[in-house]
C-alpha positions in Angstrom: -6.3 35.9 -0.4 -7.4 33.8 2.5 -5.1 30.8 1.6 -2.7 31.1 4.5 -0.6 28.3 6.3 1.6 28.4 9.4 4.4 25.5 9.3 6.5 24.4 12.2 10.0 23.1 11.5 10.0 25.1 8.3 13.9 25.4 8.0 14.5 22.0 6.5 13.2 18.6 5.5 9.6 17.7 5.0 8.3 21.1 6.1 10.6 23.0 4.0 9.4 21.1 1.0 5.9 21.5 2.1 6.3 25.2 2.3 7.8 25.5 -1.1 4.9 23.6 -2.6 2.3 25.7 -1.1 4.1 28.8 -2.1 4.3 27.4 -5.7 0.5 27.3 -5.5 0.2 31.0 -4.1 -0.4 30.3 -0.5 1.0 33.1 1.9 3.3 31.5 4.5 4.3 31.9 8.2 7.4 29.9 8.9 8.5 28.7 12.5 11.6 26.7 13.4 14.2 27.0 16.1 17.2 27.3 13.6 17.1 31.1 13.1 19.9 31.2 10.4 18.4 28.4 8.3 14.9 29.8 8.8 15.8 33.1 7.3 17.4 31.4 4.3 14.1 29.8 3.5 12.1 32.8 4.2 14.4 34.8 1.8 13.6 32.1 -0.9 9.8 31.9 -0.4 9.2 35.8 -1.0 5.5 37.1 -0.9 3.8 38.8 -3.8 5.5 42.1 -2.9 8.8 40.6 -2.9 9.3 40.4 0.8 10.7 37.4 2.6 8.0 35.2 3.9 7.0 36.0 7.5 9.1 34.0 9.8 10.2 33.6 13.5 12.6 31.5 15.4 10.9 29.5 18.3 11.4 26.4 20.2 8.0 24.6 20.2 8.6 23.5 23.6 8.6 27.1 25.0 4.7 27.5 25.4 5.1 31.4 26.0 7.3 31.8 22.9 4.9 29.6 20.9 1.8 31.7 22.0 3.5 34.8 21.0 4.9 33.6 17.7 1.6 32.1 16.4 -0.3 35.2 17.5 2.4 37.3 15.5 1.9 35.1 12.5 -1.9 35.3 12.7 -1.8 39.2 13.0 0.8 39.5 10.1 -1.1 37.3 7.7 -4.7 38.3 8.9 -5.8 34.5 9.3 -4.4 31.1 9.7 -6.4 28.8 7.6 -4.0 25.7 7.7 -1.8 24.6 10.5 1.1 22.2 9.4 2.7 20.5 12.4 6.0 19.4 10.9 8.4 20.1 13.9 10.0 16.9 15.0 13.1 15.1 16.0 14.4 11.5 15.7 16.9 9.4 17.5 17.3 5.7 16.7 19.1 3.0 18.6 18.6 0.3 21.3 16.0 2.0 23.8 18.4 1.6 26.8 21.4 3.0 25.1 19.7 6.4 24.5 19.8 8.8 27.5 16.5 9.4 29.3 17.1 13.2 28.6 17.0 12.6 24.9 13.8 10.5 25.1 12.4 13.2 27.1 13.4 16.0 24.7 11.9 13.9 21.6 8.5 13.6 23.5 8.5 17.1 24.4 9.1 18.4 20.7 7.0 15.6 18.8 4.1 15.7 21.1 3.9 18.5 23.7 5.2 20.9 21.2 2.7 19.9 18.7 0.0 20.4 21.3 1.1 23.7 22.3 1.3 25.1 18.7 -2.2 23.6 18.1 -3.7 25.3 21.0 -2.1 28.4 20.2 -3.3 28.3 16.7 -6.8 27.4 17.6 -8.5 30.9 17.9 -7.0 31.9 14.6 -8.2 28.5 12.9 -11.7 29.2 14.3 -11.8 32.5 12.5 -10.7 31.1 9.1 -13.0 29.5 6.4 -12.3 25.7 5.9 -9.7 25.6 8.6 -7.5 22.3 8.6 -4.7 21.0 10.8 -2.2 18.7 9.1 0.1 16.8 11.8 3.2 14.9 10.8 2.7 11.3 12.0 4.5 8.3 10.6 4.4 4.7 9.4 5.9 4.1 12.9 2.5 5.0 14.3 0.9 1.7 12.8 3.2 -0.8 14.8 6.0 0.1 17.3 9.3 -0.2 15.5 12.2 -1.7 17.3 15.1 0.9 17.7 12.7 3.6 17.2 10.8 3.1 20.5 10.2 6.6 21.7 9.9 7.9 18.2 7.1 5.4 17.6 5.5 6.3 21.0 5.6 10.0 20.0 3.8 9.2 16.5 1.2 6.9 18.2 0.4 9.9 20.5 0.1 12.3 17.4 -2.0 9.9 15.7 -4.3 9.3 18.8 -4.5 13.0 19.2 -5.5 13.6 15.3 -8.2 11.1 15.8 -9.5 12.5 18.9 -9.4 16.2 17.7 -10.9 15.2 14.2 -14.1 14.3 16.1 -13.8 16.8 18.9 -13.1 19.8 16.8 -16.1 19.0 14.3 -18.0 21.7 16.6 -15.5 24.3 15.6 -15.6 23.2 11.8 -11.9 22.3 11.9 -10.7 19.3 9.9 -7.8 17.5 11.6 -5.6 14.7 9.9 -2.2 13.4 9.5 0.5 12.3 7.2 1.9 8.9 7.8 5.1 8.2 5.6 7.6 5.5 6.0 11.3 6.4 5.9 12.1 9.7 4.0 15.4 11.1 2.8 15.7 14.2 5.1 18.5 15.6 7.1 16.7 14.0 10.3 17.1 10.5 8.9 20.6 11.2 7.2 22.2 12.5 10.3 21.6 9.4 12.2 25.0 8.0 13.5 23.6 4.4 13.4 21.4 2.7 10.8 18.7 0.3 12.3 18.1 -2.9 10.6 14.8 -2.0 9.3 16.1 0.9 7.3 18.9 -1.3 5.8 16.3 -3.8 4.6 13.5 -1.4 3.5 15.7 1.5 2.2 14.7 5.2 2.3 12.6 5.4 -0.9 10.7 8.6 -0.3 11.8 12.2 -0.8 10.5 15.2 1.2 8.6 16.3 -1.8 6.5 13.1 -1.9 5.4 14.0 1.7 4.8 17.4 0.7 2.5 16.5 -2.1 0.5 14.3 0.4 0.3 17.3 2.7 -1.1 19.4 -0.2 -3.5 16.9 -1.1 -4.7 16.3 2.8 -5.8 19.9 2.9 -8.4 19.1 0.3 -9.3 15.8 1.5 -11.9 14.8 4.0 -9.7 11.6 5.1 -8.1 11.6 8.5 -5.0 9.5 7.8 -2.8 9.6 4.8 -0.3 7.0 4.4 2.5 7.9 1.9 3.7 5.5 -0.8 1.9 2.3 -2.3 3.9 -0.3 -0.1 2.9 1.4 3.1 -0.6 1.8 2.1 -0.6 -2.0 1.5 0.7 -2.4 5.0 -2.0 -0.3 6.5 -4.6 -2.6 4.9 -2.9 -5.6 6.1 -2.7 -4.2 9.5 -6.5 -3.8 9.5 -7.4 -7.0 7.7 -4.8 -9.7 9.1 -4.3 -10.7 12.6 -2.0 -8.4 14.4 0.5 -11.3 15.3 1.3 -11.1 11.5 2.4 -7.6 11.6 4.4 -8.3 14.6 6.0 -11.2 13.1 6.9 -9.1 10.0 8.4 -6.1 12.2 10.4 -8.5 14.1 11.9 -10.0 10.8 12.6 -6.8 9.4 14.3 -5.5 12.6 16.5 -8.7 13.3 20.2 -8.0 13.5 
């Protein structure tokens, strides 16, 4: 079977739900996360056809040497990597100036630089696969910058731009690059925030990790580049394309008012 997928951030949230869905459909998994204990639990749950835990390795995606070693080990263990799911990411919300610079930097390092490092490390393996796909976790925050999510929005704008660039650039490799763009999702990353931004209080958290996993599964079989999740957000994407940008800015300002 050549349906293999490497997933980062696999120990919890959206990536864990995505791993479960692909596993149910018979895919072979390679799981990466920096939380070794939680990752081991997920791997034990998602056993292969021989009853062995899914292949897994603890790794910090900001450590490039460790990333290269882990991705190569995953490729060797599975024989091929047909899909890369870049799900590793962190969130910190609050007024921009109240968040320490080190936290902003760590967020960018994981959400952007880490994603780039994993993608580059996986390239040789993707080039050997049939119908290879890269699926990046972007966000609704990549459509218009969200107050109190400044560095997170910036990271997801970067992911969106990288996705669009590589989708064209990597056509020469036969690799399809796309992203998933959900609004707020009920995950530990969101639930553990110590402060709730006004935009979440007004819009609520209406998606589950499984909703985004389903979008990721469909993305692997689609030719589209961007995959907005949920009907309301799809409507917002169309509005952003058709309406003057000032209308979107006014709406975001209203949703984010104190």
